[in-house]
C-alpha positions as CSV (number, residue, x, y, z in Angstrom):
1,X,3.8,6.4,-18.5
2,X,1.5,8.3,-17.3
3,X,-1.3,5.6,-17.0
4,X,1.4,3.2,-14.8
5,X,2.5,6.1,-13.1
6,X,-0.9,6.5,-11.7
7,X,-1.4,3.0,-11.5
8,X,1.6,2.3,-9.2
9,X,0.3,5.8,-7.2
10,X,-3.3,4.5,-6.9
11,X,-2.0,0.4,-5.4
12,X,0.6,2.6,-3.1
13,X,-2.0,4.9,-1.7
14,X,-4.5,2.0,-0.5
15,X,-0.5,-0.5,1.0
16,X,-0.5,3.0,3.0
17,X,-4.4,2.7,4.1
18,X,-3.7,-1.1,4.8
19,X,-1.2,-0.3,6.9
20,X,-3.0,3.0,8.7
21,X,-5.9,1.2,9.6
22,X,-6.6,-0.8,12.6
23,X,-6.4,-4.8,13.4
24,X,-9.9,-5.5,11.9
25,X,-10.1,-3.1,9.0
26,X,-6.6,-4.9,8.3
27,X,-7.5,-8.1,8.7
28,X,-10.6,-7.7,6.0
29,X,-8.0,-6.2,4.1
30,X,-5.4,-8.6,3.9
31,X,-6.1,-10.8,0.4
32,X,-6.9,-7.2,-1.2
33,X,-3.7,-5.4,-0.7
34,X,-2.0,-8.8,-0.7
35,X,-3.4,-8.7,-4.3
36,X,-2.1,-5.2,-4.5
37,X,1.3,-6.1,-3.4
38,X,1.5,-9.0,-5.9
39,X,0.9,-6.2,-8.4
40,X,3.4,-3.8,-7.0
41,X,5.9,-6.7,-7.0
42,X,5.3,-7.5,-11.4
43,X,5.1,-3.3,-12.4
44,X,8.1,-3.3,-10.3
45,X,10.1,-5.6,-12.6
46,X,8.8,-9.5,-11.0
47,X,8.1,-10.6,-14.7
48,X,8.1,-9.5,-18.5
49,X,4.7,-9.9,-19.0
50,X,4.1,-6.5,-17.2
51,X,5.0,-3.0,-18.6
52,X,8.1,-2.3,-16.8
53,X,10.2,0.9,-16.9
54,X,13.0,2.4,-14.3
55,X,10.3,5.0,-13.5
56,X,7.9,2.3,-12.3
57,X,10.7,0.8,-9.5
58,X,11.8,4.2,-8.6
59,X,8.3,5.5,-7.8
60,X,7.8,2.1,-6.1
61,X,11.5,2.3,-4.0
62,X,10.9,6.4,-3.4
63,X,7.6,5.3,-1.5
64,X,9.3,3.8,1.4
65,X,6.6,1.2,1.7
66,X,8.9,-2.2,0.5
67,X,9.4,-3.8,3.5
68,X,5.7,-3.3,3.9
69,X,5.0,-4.6,0.4
70,X,6.7,-7.3,1.4
71,X,5.7,-8.4,4.4
72,X,2.1,-8.8,2.3
73,X,3.8,-10.5,-0.1
74,X,5.0,-12.7,2.4
75,X,1.8,-13.9,3.4
76,X,0.9,-15.1,0.4
77,X,4.8,-17.0,-0.9
78,X,5.7,-14.5,-3.6
79,X,8.9,-13.3,-3.5
80,X,10.3,-10.1,-1.2
81,X,11.2,-7.2,-4.2
82,X,14.8,-6.6,-4.0
83,X,16.3,-3.0,-4.7
84,X,19.6,-3.7,-5.3
85,X,22.0,-1.6,-2.7
């Protein structure tokens, strides 16, 4: 659980850095950002071959980055992370 939490936090930090970067940097990081968003989607519960936990899902939701993650996922033709209301 500790390792999953650390991995999610590292990926969320990268997504935050993409969000805060200037436009040229954002463009340079776009493929890495899409990969991070893909991993976050799998960790959220998108596949059965990846460790999944309600705690990891909650960490991603609580980050406040779902819209940005979904934007990055859309750039790579991935399904959005769907958060139950």
